[in-house]
N, C-alpha and C positions, 0 to 999 in steps of 0.2 A: 472466440474471444479472445483468447490468450494466447495467439499469432500475429492477432491484430496489433495488441499491447507490446510482443516480443518488437514485430516489426519497427510501432512508433520509436521504441527505445534506443534500435540504435542507428537513429540519424546524427548528425553531424551536432556534434553538442551534446547532448542526449546521456550521455557519463555522467554527467552532475548530478542527475535525478535516479530514485532506484523504489522499486514496488515494493511499496509495504503491504500485508496483508495483517489485520488483527483477530484474533478468538471472542468474540464476547461472550457473556451472559446475561439471557432475558430474566426475565422479572418470571414465566413459568419453568425454568428450569435448563429450557434448553440454551443450545449453544448456534450465533449465530456469526459470518465472518464479515469483515472489512474492508476492503480492498480500496489501496490509493498510491499515484503514482507521487511522490514528492521527492523534494530536493534531499541529498545526501546528510545538508548541517540543518533539514528536519525532521530525521528519522525518528529521534528520543521523542522530539514535542509530540509524533504522533500515537506513541505509544504511551506513553506518560496524560496525556487527556482521556480521559471517560466518554 
């Protein structure tokens, strides 16, 4: 999966995007990870929302 994501980020025009990974605590106390490929100007919004 990581190789596919890295390969897609190396295409022309892809420098405007970045992969963001956020750690989320669930109700049971364990942690899970949420990752998205977002435009660079929307990274702060990705981490701000719950």
